[in-house]
C-alpha positions in Angstrom: 70.8 102.1 138.6 73.7 101.3 136.3 77.1 102.4 137.4 79.8 104.1 135.3 81.6 100.8 134.5 78.4 99.1 133.4 77.5 102.0 131.2 81.0 102.1 129.7 80.6 98.4 128.8 77.3 99.2 127.0 79.2 101.9 124.9 81.8 99.3 123.9 79.3 96.5 123.3 79.1 96.0 119.5 75.9 94.1 119.9 74.1 97.3 120.9 72.8 99.7 118.2 74.4 103.1 117.8 71.6 105.0 119.5 71.9 102.8 122.7 75.7 103.2 122.7 75.4 107.0 122.4 72.8 107.0 125.1 75.0 105.0 127.4 77.8 107.5 126.9 75.5 110.3 127.8 74.5 108.4 130.9 78.2 108.0 131.8 78.2 111.8 132.2 75.6 111.4 134.9 78.2 109.6 136.9 81.2 111.7 136.0 81.3 115.0 134.0 84.2 117.1 135.1 82.9 120.3 133.4 79.3 119.7 134.2 77.1 117.5 132.0 76.5 119.8 129.0 80.0 121.3 128.9 81.6 117.9 129.1 79.3 116.5 126.4 80.1 119.4 124.1 83.8 119.0 124.8 83.8 115.3 123.9 81.8 116.0 120.8 84.1 118.7 119.6 87.3 116.6 120.2 86.0 113.4 118.7 83.9 114.7 115.8 80.5 113.8 117.1 77.5 115.9 116.3 75.8 116.6 119.7 72.3 115.5 118.5 73.4 112.6 116.2 71.8 109.5 117.6 73.7 107.4 115.0 77.2 108.6 115.8 80.2 106.5 114.7 80.8 103.9 117.4 84.5 104.3 117.1 84.2 108.0 117.9 81.9 107.2 120.9 84.5 104.8 122.2 87.3 107.3 121.8 85.2 109.9 123.7 84.6 107.3 126.4 88.3 106.5 126.7 89.1 110.2 127.3 86.4 110.4 129.9 87.7 107.2 131.6 91.2 108.6 131.7 90.0 111.8 133.4 87.9 109.8 135.9 91.0 107.7 136.8 92.9 110.9 137.5 90.2 112.2 139.8 89.6 109.0 141.6 93.3 108.8 142.4 93.2 112.3 143.7 90.2 111.5 145.9 92.0 108.5 147.3 95.0 110.5 148.2 92.8 113.2 149.7 90.9 110.7 151.8 94.2 109.3 153.1 95.4 112.7 154.0 92.2 113.5 155.9 92.5 110.4 157.9 96.0 111.4 159.0 94.9 114.9 159.8 91.9 113.7 161.9 94.3 111.4 163.7 96.3 114.5 164.7 93.2 116.4 165.7 92.6 118.5 162.6 88.9 118.2 161.9 88.5 120.7 159.1 90.8 120.6 156.1 92.8 123.6 155.0 91.4 123.0 151.5 89.0 120.6 149.9 87.9 120.1 146.4 84.3 120.6 147.4 82.9 119.5 144.0 81.1 116.3 143.0 81.3 113.8 140.2 79.0 115.9 138.0 81.3 119.0 138.0 84.7 119.0 139.5 86.1 121.8 137.4 82.9 123.6 136.5 82.6 125.7 133.4 80.6 128.9 133.9 79.6 128.8 130.2 79.4 125.3 128.5 80.6 126.9 125.3 83.9 128.2 126.9 86.2 125.4 128.0 89.9 124.7 128.7 92.1 123.5 126.0 93.5 119.9 126.2 92.0 116.6 127.1 89.9 116.2 130.3 92.7 114.2 131.9 95.3 117.0 131.2 93.0 119.6 132.7 92.4 117.6 135.8 96.1 116.9 136.3 96.7 120.6 136.2 94.0 121.2 138.7 95.3 118.5 141.0 98.8 119.9 140.9 97.4 123.3 141.9 95.4 121.9 144.8 98.4 119.9 146.1 100.8 122.9 146.0 100.8 126.4 147.5 97.8 128.6 146.4 98.5 131.0 143.5 97.0 134.2 142.2 95.8 132.9 138.8 93.8 130.1 137.2 95.2 126.7 138.2 94.3 125.3 134.8 95.5 127.9 132.2 97.5 130.3 134.3 95.5 133.4 133.3 95.3 136.0 136.1 92.2 137.7 134.8 89.5 136.5 137.3 85.9 137.7 137.0 84.1 137.6 140.3 80.4 136.9 140.4 77.9 139.4 141.7 77.0 138.5 145.3 73.5 137.4 146.0 71.6 137.3 149.3 72.5 134.5 151.7 69.4 132.3 152.4 67.8 133.1 155.7 70.0 136.2 156.3 68.2 139.4 157.2 69.5 142.5 155.4 71.6 144.9 157.4 71.2 148.6 156.7 74.1 150.0 154.7 75.4 146.5 153.9 75.6 145.1 150.4 73.5 141.9 149.6 75.6 138.8 150.1 77.9 140.4 152.6 78.6 138.4 155.8 77.6 140.3 158.9 80.6 141.6 160.8 83.0 140.8 158.1 84.3 142.3 154.9 82.2 141.4 151.8 84.1 138.5 150.3 82.8 138.8 146.8 83.0 141.7 144.3 80.6 141.8 141.4 81.4 143.0 137.9 85.0 144.0 137.3 87.9 141.8 136.1 90.5 141.4 138.8 94.1 140.7 137.8 96.0 138.4 140.1 93.6 138.8 143.0 93.3 135.8 145.2 90.8 135.1 147.9 90.9 133.9 151.5 91.7 130.2 151.8 88.8 127.9 152.4 89.8 127.3 156.0 90.1 131.1 156.6 86.9 132.2 154.8 84.0 134.0 156.4 82.7 132.1 159.3 85.6 129.7 159.6 85.9 128.4 163.1 82.6 130.1 164.0 80.1 127.6 162.9 78.2 127.3 159.6 78.4 130.3 157.3 77.2 131.2 153.8 80.0 129.2 152.2 79.0 126.0 154.0 78.2 123.0 151.7 80.1 123.1 148.4 82.1 125.9 150.0 85.3 125.3 148.0 83.8 125.8 144.6 80.7 127.9 144.8 81.3 131.7 144.7 84.7 131.4 143.1 85.8 133.7 140.3 85.5 132.8 136.6 88.7 132.6 134.6 88.7 134.9 131.7 91.1 132.6 129.8 89.5 129.1 130.0 86.1 129.8 131.5 86.3 127.6 134.6 85.0 128.6 138.0 88.3 128.7 139.9 88.2 126.7 143.1 88.9 129.1 146.0 91.3 126.8 147.8 93.6 127.2 144.7 93.9 130.9 145.3 96.3 132.6 147.6 95.2 134.4 150.8 95.0 137.9 149.4 92.7 140.9 150.0 89.4 140.6 148.1 89.0 142.7 145.0 87.1 145.4 146.7 89.5 145.9 149.6 90.9 149.3 150.0 
């Protein structure tokens, strides 16, 4: 399977026809697509004047889109490197679970809930804003655009969890329901990743991609706000 660098070379290779160069750019998104594959593709097409379905797109536009993607990838790889170094130091001092983690993957590190609603600016600019937020104290708004209108998803049932009489679906037994469905919440944070339901008590419903999944959607730029970027505040439904 070709890696990102090999695919990027195919995009730049003038010996390849336009269809192959476009296809190679699309395949680059299988290796790194910060908004998710479709949202990232639409973003690049909008910024660089490429018709999403045009298999004969201008190679210069394809290369320009690739360069934006490469810049963003470099920003994220640098963040991952610093994060890995930090974790090694923390493990050396006996801290086995990070206070926060990005929790995403190469195909969506700042996922857009709706591919048609995306942050303003280049991919690199957006990821720099996110990295600054993750490396500083948690806030109460979106780390990308600063908007404090956060829409929480409606909770669903936790796989394998039996319903408890009188308890809303998705609530964690013995704890306050961490997610509120429906209303817009202004400036409402969420428990930090390390202090979330089940922290220190074995695997819970947030295990896995626990830093990203279940976060609120920013009303301003449309990203799913990573929970580690939000302050330790009462959930939206707390009295």
